[in-house]
All heavy atoms as an XYZ file, in Angstrom:
710
protein
N      96.481    192.582    137.874
C      96.384    192.360    136.423
C      97.476    193.176    135.734
O      97.897    194.240    136.247
C      95.047    192.775    135.915
C      93.830    192.179    136.593
S      92.987    190.854    135.790
C      92.474    191.442    134.295
N      97.925    192.649    134.653
C      98.968    193.320    133.890
C      98.503    193.437    132.408
O      98.020    192.459    131.860
C     100.287    192.493    133.893
C     100.825    192.409    135.350
C     101.355    193.153    132.990
C     101.943    191.435    135.500
N      98.616    194.625    131.874
C      98.260    194.842    130.481
C      99.534    195.221    129.745
O     100.304    196.078    130.130
C      97.250    195.966    130.411
C      97.070    196.678    129.045
C      96.396    195.850    127.961
N      95.144    195.295    128.329
C      93.937    195.895    128.297
N      93.858    197.151    127.934
N      92.877    195.291    128.654
N      99.746    194.558    128.600
C     100.831    194.903    127.686
C     100.236    195.310    126.386
O      99.404    194.612    125.793
C     101.781    193.707    127.496
C     102.463    193.110    128.708
C     103.298    191.900    128.269
C     103.314    194.148    129.402
N     100.733    196.429    125.871
C     100.384    196.898    124.534
C     101.714    196.783    123.727
O     102.691    197.487    124.048
C      99.890    198.348    124.476
C      98.564    198.451    125.152
O      97.731    197.561    125.192
N      98.323    199.606    125.745
N     101.728    195.902    122.762
C     102.951    195.687    121.952
C     102.649    196.236    120.571
O     101.826    195.698    119.816
C     103.324    194.193    121.889
C     104.597    194.043    121.092
C     103.462    193.608    123.284
N     103.331    197.343    120.243
C     103.148    197.949    118.965
C     104.197    197.336    117.971
O     105.383    197.185    118.341
C     103.349    199.451    119.009
C     102.263    200.127    119.826
C     102.431    200.320    121.181
C     101.105    200.521    119.266
C     101.449    200.904    121.934
C     100.097    201.144    119.980
C     100.273    201.320    121.366
N     103.762    196.997    116.810
C     104.626    196.433    115.780
C     104.531    197.313    114.522
O     103.479    197.485    113.961
C     104.152    194.996    115.412
C     104.032    194.126    116.646
C     105.143    194.381    114.399
C     103.290    192.822    116.405
N     105.689    197.896    114.178
C     105.741    198.671    112.956
C     106.453    197.844    111.900
O     107.605    197.406    112.114
C     106.520    199.970    113.206
C     106.437    200.886    112.033
C     107.001    202.259    112.412
N     107.261    202.990    111.197
C     108.131    203.947    111.115
N     108.810    204.309    112.169
N     108.283    204.567    109.975
N     105.794    197.549    110.816
C     106.324    196.683    109.827
C     106.362    197.364    108.450
O     106.008    198.556    108.362
C     105.550    195.341    109.776
O     106.249    194.406    108.951
C     104.127    195.548    109.260
N     106.760    196.672    107.423
C     106.832    197.229    106.094
C     105.753    196.557    105.202
O     105.216    195.489    105.581
C     108.199    196.958    105.452
O     108.392    195.539    105.355
C     109.295    197.594    106.311
N     105.461    197.161    104.052
C     104.507    196.535    103.144
C     104.970    195.153    102.716
O     104.168    194.225    102.593
C     104.362    197.457    101.910
N     106.286    195.004    102.553
C     106.843    193.687    102.164
C     106.634    192.608    103.219
O     106.323    191.447    102.905
C     108.323    193.815    101.879
O     108.504    194.854    100.925
C     108.951    192.530    101.328
N     106.753    193.026    104.502
C     106.657    192.046    105.615
C     105.296    191.953    106.241
O     105.064    191.117    107.110
C     107.689    192.402    106.670
C     109.119    192.217    106.267
O     109.390    191.501    105.280
N     110.027    192.864    106.951
N     104.391    192.805    105.834
C     103.081    192.916    106.556
C     102.325    191.616    106.615
O     101.849    191.201    107.679
C     102.224    193.987    105.933
C     101.011    194.290    106.760
C     100.169    195.441    106.210
N      99.164    195.863    107.140
C      98.074    195.181    107.427
N      97.841    194.028    106.846
N      97.219    195.669    108.290
N     102.199    190.941    105.483
C     101.382    189.674    105.480
C     101.999    188.647    106.421
O     101.268    188.034    107.196
C     101.349    189.153    104.034
C     100.418    187.940    103.879
C     100.310    187.512    102.453
O     100.253    188.374    101.532
O     100.252    186.288    102.229
N     103.294    188.472    106.401
C     103.917    187.490    107.325
C     103.840    187.957    108.747
O     103.672    187.123    109.663
C     105.376    187.225    106.923
C     106.010    186.166    107.756
C     107.488    185.825    107.417
O     107.971    186.369    106.434
O     108.050    184.994    108.159
N     103.945    189.269    109.001
C     103.855    189.805    110.331
C     102.506    189.502    110.925
O     102.331    189.047    112.060
C     104.105    191.313    110.332
O     105.412    191.581    109.810
C     104.049    191.856    111.742
N     101.427    189.754    110.134
C     100.059    189.516    110.615
C      99.858    188.021    110.874
O      99.276    187.623    111.912
C      99.015    190.039    109.601
C      97.612    189.543    109.931
C      99.051    191.532    109.514
N     100.315    187.174    109.986
C     100.164    185.712    110.155
C     100.901    185.230    111.412
O     100.359    184.431    112.162
C     100.682    184.977    108.935
N     102.095    185.750    111.622
C     102.895    185.361    112.823
C     102.191    185.858    114.089
O     102.128    185.117    115.087
C     104.333    185.922    112.693
O     104.924    185.435    111.500
C     105.184    185.531    113.882
N     101.725    187.080    114.052
C     101.038    187.631    115.256
C      99.776    186.854    115.552
O      99.444    186.543    116.703
C     100.689    189.102    114.992
N      99.009    186.459    114.503
C      97.803    185.697    114.715
C      98.135    184.300    115.323
O      97.378    183.798    116.163
C      97.005    185.500    113.411
C      96.272    186.750    113.010
C      95.498    186.523    111.709
C      94.708    187.769    111.311
N      93.983    187.584    110.076
N      99.232    183.710    114.883
C      99.676    182.445    115.462
C      99.994    182.610    116.953
O      99.657    181.744    117.766
C     100.900    181.904    114.645
C     101.328    180.530    115.093
C     102.524    180.026    114.288
O     102.874    180.637    113.208
O     103.118    179.042    114.713
N     100.704    183.698    117.277
C     101.039    183.982    118.658
C      99.793    184.189    119.511
O      99.679    183.664    120.643
C     101.944    185.195    118.728
C     102.373    185.680    120.163
C     103.184    184.589    120.830
C     103.185    186.952    120.017
N      98.839    184.909    118.971
C      97.586    185.165    119.715
C      96.853    183.869    119.993
O      96.435    183.607    121.115
C      96.683    186.114    118.881
C      95.257    186.156    119.473
C      97.250    187.548    118.869
N      96.719    183.008    118.972
C      95.966    181.764    119.138
C      96.605    180.867    120.199
O      95.916    180.283    121.041
C      95.900    181.026    117.825
N      97.920    180.784    120.195
C      98.622    179.937    121.179
C      98.583    180.567    122.560
O      98.344    179.868    123.549
C     100.078    179.703    120.727
N      98.746    181.843    122.653
C      98.800    182.534    123.951
C      97.475    182.520    124.663
O      97.472    182.523    125.933
C      99.306    183.987    123.742
O     100.623    183.975    123.179
N      96.387    182.527    123.942
C      95.068    182.492    124.565
C      94.869    181.214    125.417
O      94.029    181.187    126.332
C      93.951    182.601    123.532
C      93.737    184.005    122.940
C      92.843    183.929    121.723
C      93.150    184.916    124.013
N      95.670    180.208    125.123
C      95.582    178.936    125.848
C      96.454    178.903    127.128
O      96.354    177.978    127.906
C      95.961    177.762    124.935
C      95.072    177.660    123.725
C      95.620    176.596    122.758
C      94.751    176.622    121.499
N      95.357    175.749    120.437
N      97.303    179.909    127.248
C      98.216    179.951    128.446
C      97.435    180.241    129.712
O      96.499    181.064    129.738
C      99.288    181.015    128.270
C     100.279    180.699    127.169
O     100.302    179.521    126.716
O     101.016    181.585    126.778
N      97.801    179.581    130.796
C      97.231    179.826    132.122
C      97.409    181.268    132.499
O      98.513    181.817    132.328
C      97.841    178.906    133.139
N      96.347    181.891    132.998
C      96.482    183.297    133.411
C      96.263    184.312    132.363
O      96.282    185.508    132.653
N      96.033    183.856    131.123
C      95.759    184.823    130.022
C      94.327    185.241    130.113
O      93.418    184.393    129.981
C      96.034    184.181    128.664
S      95.751    185.316    127.286
N      94.067    186.519    130.347
C      92.731    187.046    130.429
C      92.265    187.497    129.035
O      91.110    187.274    128.662
C      92.686    188.258    131.408
C      91.313    188.913    131.450
C      93.133    187.785    132.805
N      93.154    188.095    128.279
C      92.827    188.539    126.883
C      94.112    188.663    126.108
O      95.189    188.964    126.651
C      92.120    189.874    126.929
N      94.024    188.429    124.795
C      95.190    188.526    123.898
C      94.605    188.798    122.539
O      94.006    187.908    121.927
C      95.962    187.208    123.914
C      97.442    187.316    123.724
C      98.309    187.219    124.821
C      97.969    187.490    122.437
C      99.663    187.285    124.631
C      99.354    187.574    122.262
C     100.193    187.469    123.358
O     101.576    187.551    123.191
N      94.753    190.040    122.044
C      94.096    190.428    120.797
C      95.087    191.118    119.880
O      96.018    191.812    120.348
C      92.949    191.417    121.101
C      91.835    190.812    121.876
O      91.173    189.914    121.364
O      91.661    191.171    123.063
N      94.838    191.009    118.608
C      95.627    191.692    117.560
C      94.727    192.775    116.934
O      93.589    192.494    116.565
C      96.081    190.719    116.495
C      96.788    191.333    115.281
C      98.137    191.969    115.716
C      97.033    190.248    114.215
N      95.292    193.963    116.841
C      94.592    195.105    116.243
C      95.413    195.644    115.090
O      96.639    195.697    115.223
C      94.330    196.239    117.295
C      93.454    195.791    118.412
C      94.004    195.347    119.596
C      92.070    195.841    118.281
C      93.214    194.943    120.644
C      91.243    195.426    119.305
C      91.842    195.002    120.509
N      94.715    196.082    114.045
C      95.383    196.700    112.889
C      94.942    198.159    112.830
O      93.723    198.429    112.971
C      95.009    195.985    111.595
C      95.421    194.513    111.624
C      95.018    193.819    110.301
O      95.259    194.334    109.236
O      94.469    192.685    110.413
N      95.905    199.070    112.662
C      95.525    200.479    112.551
C      94.619    200.744    111.335
O      94.906    200.217    110.262
C      96.806    201.311    112.438
O      96.475    202.658    112.202
N      93.639    201.543    111.534
C      92.711    201.937    110.442
C      93.332    203.005    109.566
O      92.889    203.225    108.438
C      91.412    202.415    111.006
N      94.360    203.706    110.073
C      94.959    204.779    109.288
C      96.414    204.560    108.874
O      96.932    205.257    107.975
C      94.904    206.091    110.159
O      95.614    205.855    111.364
C      93.473    206.493    110.429
N      97.073    203.575    109.477
C      98.456    203.312    109.163
C      98.662    201.796    108.955
O      98.714    201.020    109.889
C      99.381    203.723    110.328
C      99.291    205.261    110.563
C     100.509    205.897    111.035
N     101.765    205.296    110.742
C     102.776    205.301    111.646
N     102.652    205.888    112.779
N     103.938    204.777    111.288
N      98.739    201.414    107.683
C      98.835    199.989    107.375
C     100.115    199.329    107.914
O     100.239    198.074    107.961
C      98.752    199.911    105.854
C      99.067    201.263    105.356
C      98.673    202.210    106.451
N     101.103    200.147    108.301
C     102.366    199.610    108.772
C     102.361    199.356    110.268
O     103.318    198.886    110.865
C     103.521    200.539    108.408
C     103.421    201.953    109.061
O     102.286    202.420    109.223
O     104.456    202.519    109.390
N     101.224    199.666    110.963
C     101.197    199.588    112.442
C     100.159    198.546    112.885
O      98.959    198.615    112.471
C     100.891    200.928    113.078
C     100.756    200.814    114.589
C     101.991    201.927    112.745
N     100.561    197.612    113.724
C      99.766    196.641    114.339
C      99.940    196.773    115.872
O     100.923    197.331    116.305
C     100.129    195.222    113.950
C     100.203    194.908    112.458
C     100.934    193.590    112.235
C      98.831    194.925    111.847
N      99.005    196.204    116.654
C      99.168    196.220    118.110
C      98.641    194.888    118.658
O      97.523    194.483    118.301
C      98.469    197.373    118.753
C      98.695    197.373    120.272
S      97.846    198.721    121.157
C      96.177    198.137    121.151
N      99.416    194.294    119.512
C      98.918    193.174    120.305
C      98.645    193.707    121.684
O      99.480    194.335    122.305
C      99.973    192.023    120.374
C     100.172    191.428    118.972
C      99.476    190.927    121.329
C     101.290    190.376    118.901
N      97.428    193.457    122.160
C      96.994    193.918    123.499
C      96.789    192.648    124.332
O      95.917    191.821    124.000
C      95.708    194.739    123.350
S      95.126    195.358    124.917
N      97.590    192.518    125.395
C      97.523    191.331    126.220
C      97.133    191.701    127.639
O      97.624    192.729    128.144
C      98.865    190.572    126.304
C      99.866    190.881    125.281
C     101.198    190.181    125.485
O     101.438    189.461    126.466
O     102.032    190.446    124.635
N      96.369    190.884    128.285
C      96.029    191.073    129.691
C      96.316    189.752    130.446
O      95.843    188.692    130.031
C      94.593    191.492    129.926
O      94.305    192.661    129.120
C      94.325    191.846    131.364
N      97.093    189.864    131.523
C      97.462    188.706    132.324
C      96.984    188.868    133.739
O      96.936    189.958    134.247
C      99.007    188.590    132.295
C      99.500    188.302    130.911
C      99.900    189.203    129.971
C      99.464    187.015    130.285
N     100.166    188.537    128.800
C      99.965    187.220    128.942
C      99.177    185.751    130.663
C     100.075    186.177    128.034
C      99.303    184.700    129.770
C      99.778    184.911    128.479
N      96.648    187.750    134.357
C      96.152    187.770    135.709
C      97.142    188.272    136.728
O      96.798    188.950    137.667
C      95.626    186.408    136.135
O      96.686    185.425    136.049
N      98.431    187.967    136.475
C      99.486    188.366    137.416
C     100.851    188.163    136.787
O     100.997    187.634    135.700
C      99.373    187.614    138.745
C      99.415    186.108    138.586
O     100.081    185.568    137.667
O      98.734    185.413    139.371
N     101.874    188.622    137.519
C     103.249    188.552    137.012
C     103.717    187.084    136.799
O     104.484    186.818    135.850
C     104.198    189.284    137.937
N     103.257    186.210    137.651
C     103.633    184.790    137.511
C     103.128    184.214    136.180
O     103.876    183.523    135.496
C     103.100    183.987    138.696
C     103.512    182.550    138.727
C     102.947    181.862    139.958
C     103.261    180.386    139.889
N     102.725    179.677    141.053
N     101.941    184.514    135.812
C     101.332    184.052    134.560
C     102.141    184.611    133.375
O     102.401    183.914    132.400
C      99.861    184.376    134.480
N     102.434    185.899    133.430
C     103.180    186.533    132.345
C     104.557    185.943    132.235
O     105.042    185.653    131.136
C     103.265    188.049    132.555
C     104.105    188.854    131.543
C     103.582    188.630    130.121
C     104.092    190.298    131.928
N     105.252    185.732    133.353
C     106.603    185.106    133.334
C     106.523    183.691    132.720
O     107.425    183.351    131.944
C     107.160    185.073    134.724
N     105.494    182.931    133.058
C     105.384    181.573    132.490
C     105.135    181.650    130.992
O     105.733    180.892    130.218
C     104.245    180.846    133.169
N     104.315    182.615    130.562
C     104.086    182.807    129.123
C     105.355    183.094    128.372
O     105.563    182.583    127.271
C     103.062    183.944    128.966
C     102.969    184.549    127.596
N     102.484    183.850    126.515
C     103.366    185.731    127.125
C     102.541    184.592    125.429
N     103.051    185.751    125.779
N     106.222    183.915    128.978
C     107.451    184.307    128.307
C     108.471    183.175    128.146
O     109.447    183.296    127.462
C     108.085    185.461    129.082
C     107.268    186.729    128.963
C     107.737    187.877    129.852
O     108.505    187.635    130.801
O     107.314    189.033    129.568
N     108.189    181.985    128.768
C     109.079    180.830    128.607
C     108.495    179.801    127.657
O     109.113    178.772    127.406
C     109.321    180.178    129.994
O     108.132    179.613    130.505
C     109.960    181.145    130.954
N     107.261    180.032    127.148
C     106.642    179.005    126.290
C     107.321    178.979    124.899
O     107.949    179.958    124.493
C     105.144    179.351    126.036
O     105.052    180.642    125.392
C     104.380    179.335    127.393
N     107.188    177.839    124.217
C     107.836    177.693    122.930
C     107.237    178.655    121.909
O     107.996    179.186    121.038
C     107.741    176.247    122.444
O     106.402    175.896    122.275
N     105.915    178.924    121.969
C     105.326    179.872    121.014
C     105.901    181.293    121.244
O     106.181    182.020    120.258
C     103.833    179.822    121.004
C     103.176    180.001    122.328
N     102.907    178.950    123.136
C     102.695    181.128    122.935
C     102.282    179.416    124.233
N     102.212    180.717    124.139
N     106.101    181.689    122.473
C     106.645    182.991    122.763
C     108.082    183.080    122.293
O     108.481    184.036    121.617
C     106.543    183.352    124.270
C     107.041    184.739    124.589
C     106.200    185.815    124.616
C     108.381    184.946    124.882
C     106.647    187.084    124.936
C     108.885    186.196    125.199
C     108.002    187.284    125.228
N     108.919    182.113    122.673
C     110.353    182.177    122.390
C     110.646    182.003    120.881
O     111.748    182.361    120.437
C     111.164    181.142    123.199
O     110.692    179.826    122.927
C     111.016    181.449    124.695
N     109.708    181.482    120.130
C     109.877    181.301    118.710
C     109.233    182.470    117.913
O     109.920    183.024    117.011
C     109.195    179.983    118.212
O     109.750    178.938    118.924
C     109.351    179.802    116.747
N     108.053    182.830    118.276
C     107.323    183.814    117.443
C     107.636    185.285    117.755
O     107.709    186.120    116.835
C     105.793    183.612    117.604
C     105.317    182.233    117.108
C     103.853    181.992    117.486
C     105.568    182.076    115.635
N     107.939    185.618    118.991
C     108.309    187.003    119.308
C     109.610    187.419    118.631
O     109.667    188.462    118.018
C     108.317    187.253    120.830
C     108.826    188.634    121.135
C     106.872    187.105    121.403
N     110.644    186.603    118.665
C     111.876    186.967    117.906
C     111.583    187.109    116.431
O     112.193    187.990    115.768
C     112.856    185.820    118.187
C     112.396    185.264    119.527
C     110.887    185.416    119.502
N     110.709    186.299    115.882
C     110.361    186.427    114.450
C     109.669    187.766    114.198
O     109.930    188.451    113.201
C     109.481    185.249    114.007
C     109.152    185.311    112.546
C     110.432    185.176    111.670
N     110.102    185.387    110.266
C     110.872    186.054    109.406
N     112.053    186.507    109.784
N     110.533    186.216    108.165
N     108.748    188.144    115.059
C     108.108    189.437    114.912
C     109.116    190.609    115.002
O     108.975    191.589    114.279
C     107.000    189.657    116.004
C     105.740    188.794    115.843
C     104.829    188.930    117.057
C     104.974    189.200    114.561
N     110.057    190.436    115.885
C     111.087    191.449    115.980
C     111.944    191.556    114.728
O     112.376    192.636    114.369
C     112.018    191.129    117.226
C     112.823    192.325    117.647
O     112.396    193.454    117.503
O     113.939    192.040    118.167
N     112.125    190.435    114.042
C     112.836    190.465    112.744
C     112.014    191.120    111.643
O     112.564    191.766    110.759
C     113.170    189.046    112.295
C     114.217    188.306    113.132
C     114.343    186.874    112.784
O     113.682    186.341    111.850
O     115.151    186.193    113.427
N     110.693    190.919    111.725
C     109.801    191.457    110.664
C     109.491    192.925    110.830
O     109.012    193.582    109.910
C     108.522    190.629    110.650
C     108.663    189.194    110.199
C     107.403    188.416    110.533
C     108.963    189.130    108.730
N     109.693    193.457    112.019
C     109.358    194.878    112.274
C     109.965    195.421    113.539
O     110.766    194.735    114.158
N     109.594    196.610    113.900
C     110.074    197.215    115.155
C     109.006    196.971    116.226
O     107.862    197.308    115.984
C     110.187    198.746    114.965
C     111.385    199.212    114.243
C     111.398    200.752    114.140
O     111.237    201.438    115.163
O     111.483    201.236    113.015
N     109.449    196.541    117.404
C     108.514    196.325    118.506
C     108.693    197.400    119.570
O     109.811    197.785    119.857
C     108.744    194.947    119.139
C     108.653    193.709    118.251
C     108.822    192.474    119.104
C     107.325    193.692    117.503
N     107.589    197.874    120.079
C     107.614    198.833    121.207
C     106.588    198.340    122.220
O     105.467    197.966    121.896
C     107.215    200.205    120.714
C     107.161    201.243    121.847
C     106.634    202.588    121.356
C     106.428    203.496    122.561
N     105.707    204.703    122.175
N     106.984    198.282    123.503
C     106.160    197.710    124.540
C     105.770    198.778    125.535
O     106.578    199.598    125.991
C     106.967    196.630    125.272
C     106.341    196.007    126.499
C     105.164    195.094    126.115
C     107.365    195.209    127.238
N     104.465    198.779    125.905
C     103.965    199.562    126.974
C     103.385    198.593    128.017
O     102.659    197.674    127.644
C     102.816    200.493    126.535
C     103.216    201.534    125.569
C     102.026    202.396    125.122
O     100.863    201.958    125.230
O     102.283    203.480    124.596
N     103.707    198.789    129.301
C     103.242    197.899    130.340
C     102.472    198.677    131.396
O     102.926    199.704    131.882
C     104.442    197.194    130.967
C     104.086    196.183    132.024
C     105.338    195.462    132.551
C     104.996    194.441    133.600
N     106.214    193.734    134.070
N     101.317    198.131    131.783
C     100.508    198.744    132.851
C     100.111    197.699    133.845
O      99.711    196.625    133.507
C      99.222    199.336    132.227
C      99.453    200.298    131.092
C      99.488    199.820    129.787
C      99.674    201.622    131.342
C      99.739    200.740    128.720
C      99.928    202.488    130.284
C      99.967    202.044    128.969
N     100.283    197.999    135.135
C      99.890    197.108    136.219
C      98.703    197.771    136.932
O      98.742    198.939    137.280
C     101.064    196.886    137.175
C     100.651    195.964    138.327
C     102.241    196.303    136.416
N      97.635    196.980    137.081
C      96.454    197.508    137.794
C      95.782    196.417    138.600
O      96.162    195.298    138.568
C      95.511    198.135    136.790
C      95.033    197.269    135.672
C      93.835    196.613    135.741
C      95.808    197.054    134.521
C      93.380    195.848    134.696
C      95.397    196.291    133.501
C      94.184    195.649    133.549
């Protein structure tokens, strides 16, 4: 299994669009083969920080996800709207 924690630091101006874009990515990604979990979290103490927590069955499923149209469209948009930081755990 692979767990990705993707932290998104955004601005007050971009926050609403960032959340909407992230929710669109979550909804589409949950349908991908091998997706075990895909959730969006909002910080309770920092309104500029969001986190997407993804769990994949294996590297093949994650690689396939990274080629989907929702990933190749929405992730670059999230990167434009804020700063992305990725943590990856394999277990």
